[in-house]
C-alpha positions as CSV (number, residue, x, y, z in Angstrom):
1,M,16.8,23.9,-8.4
2,S,16.9,20.5,-6.8
3,D,19.1,19.6,-3.8
4,P,22.4,18.1,-5.2
5,A,22.2,15.4,-2.4
6,Q,18.8,14.3,-3.6
7,L,18.5,11.3,-5.8
8,P,16.9,11.8,-9.2
9,F,13.2,10.9,-9.6
10,E,13.9,7.9,-11.9
11,L,16.3,6.3,-9.4
12,V,13.8,6.8,-6.5
13,E,11.1,5.2,-8.6
14,I,13.3,2.2,-9.4
15,I,14.2,1.8,-5.7
16,I,10.6,2.0,-4.5
17,S,9.0,-0.1,-7.2
18,G,11.8,-2.7,-6.9
19,F,11.0,-3.2,-3.3
20,W,7.2,-2.9,-3.7
21,Y,6.9,-5.5,-6.5
22,S,9.1,-8.1,-4.9
23,E,8.1,-10.5,-2.1
24,H,9.0,-9.6,1.5
25,P,7.8,-10.7,4.9
26,S,4.9,-8.6,6.2
27,D,7.1,-7.1,8.9
28,D,9.6,-5.8,6.4
29,R,6.8,-4.4,4.2
30,I,5.3,-2.6,7.2
31,A,8.6,-1.0,8.0
32,F,9.0,0.1,4.4
33,M,5.4,1.4,4.3
34,T,6.0,3.4,7.5
35,G,9.4,4.8,6.7
36,C,9.5,5.4,2.9
37,P,7.0,8.3,2.9
38,L,9.0,10.1,5.6
39,V,12.2,10.4,3.7
40,C,11.2,13.5,1.8
41,S,8.4,14.8,-0.4
42,L,9.9,13.2,-3.6
43,W,9.9,9.8,-1.9
44,R,6.4,10.3,-0.5
45,D,4.9,11.3,-3.8
46,T,6.7,8.5,-5.7
47,Y,5.7,6.0,-3.0
48,A,2.0,7.1,-3.2
49,G,1.9,6.8,-7.0
50,I,3.3,3.3,-7.0
51,T,1.6,1.9,-3.9
52,S,-1.9,3.3,-4.7
53,R,-1.9,1.2,-7.9
54,D,-1.1,-2.1,-6.3
55,I,-2.1,-2.1,-2.6
56,Y,-0.6,-4.5,-0.1
57,V,-2.6,-5.1,3.1
58,P,-0.3,-6.3,5.9
59,T,-2.8,-5.9,8.8
60,V,-6.5,-5.5,9.4
61,S,-5.9,-2.1,10.9
62,Y,-4.4,-1.0,7.5
63,L,-7.5,-2.3,5.8
64,F,-9.6,-0.2,8.1
65,Y,-7.3,2.8,7.4
66,L,-7.8,2.4,3.7
67,C,-11.5,2.3,4.1
68,S,-11.5,5.5,6.3
69,I,-9.3,7.5,3.9
70,I,-11.5,6.5,1.0
71,R,-14.6,7.6,2.8
72,S,-13.2,10.8,4.1
73,Q,-10.9,11.6,1.1
74,K,-8.4,12.9,3.6
75,S,-4.9,11.4,3.3
76,A,-1.6,13.3,3.2
77,I,-0.1,10.5,1.1
78,Y,-2.9,9.0,-1.1
79,R,-5.3,12.0,-1.6
80,P,-4.9,12.4,-5.4
81,F,-4.7,8.6,-6.1
82,L,-7.2,6.5,-4.2
83,P,-9.4,4.8,-5.2
84,E,-9.4,5.6,-8.9
85,S,-5.8,4.4,-9.5
86,T,-6.1,1.1,-7.6
87,C,-5.7,-2.0,-9.9
88,A,-4.9,-4.7,-7.4
89,I,-5.1,-5.4,-3.6
90,T,-2.9,-8.1,-2.2
91,C,-2.7,-9.8,1.2
92,Y,0.7,-11.5,1.1
93,V,0.7,-14.4,3.6
94,D,3.8,-16.4,4.3
95,L,2.2,-19.8,4.3
96,I,5.3,-21.4,6.0
97,K,4.9,-19.1,9.0
98,S,1.2,-18.2,8.6
99,D,0.5,-18.5,12.3
100,S,2.9,-15.6,13.0
101,D,2.4,-13.6,9.7
102,S,0.5,-10.4,10.4
103,S,-1.2,-10.6,6.9
104,M,-3.0,-13.8,7.7
105,F,-6.0,-12.2,9.4
106,P,-6.7,-9.5,6.7
107,Y,-6.3,-12.3,4.1
108,L,-9.1,-14.2,5.9
109,V,-11.2,-11.1,6.2
110,F,-10.9,-10.6,2.4
111,C,-11.8,-14.3,1.8
112,H,-15.0,-13.9,3.8
113,I,-16.0,-10.4,2.9
114,P,-19.8,-10.5,2.6
115,N,-20.3,-7.2,0.8
116,D,-18.6,-7.5,-2.6
117,V,-20.7,-4.7,-4.0
118,G,-19.5,-2.3,-1.3
119,F,-15.9,-3.3,-1.8
120,R,-16.2,-2.8,-5.5
121,K,-17.7,0.6,-4.9
122,C,-14.6,1.6,-2.9
123,F,-12.3,0.2,-5.5
124,P,-14.0,0.3,-8.9
125,N,-11.0,-0.6,-10.9
126,I,-10.3,-4.0,-9.2
């Protein structure tokens, strides 16, 4: 039996996908990415399902994190999803404040990635 204080799955899914698919500054997205999986297992599992389909890369360290969990296949959050479920990877850069936006550097890394074959091997559905 579920905890009466816990929100229903459908509502949690609407909340997470509503935030995930709307535009936010990178700092807000990082705060969401950090906090959302910590709420409870329902939020973590719903978050993983949504965010593994459409990945946002807010920092270069997150890009390296993705690569490491794909190679090792060890992730408490994404284990059953990556890389098979990934359909899109986005570096959202606020072009008005691009000099202070933390997504600018991973965006440049993606633009100049020399090994497209290796990247496609990690994320075959993109």
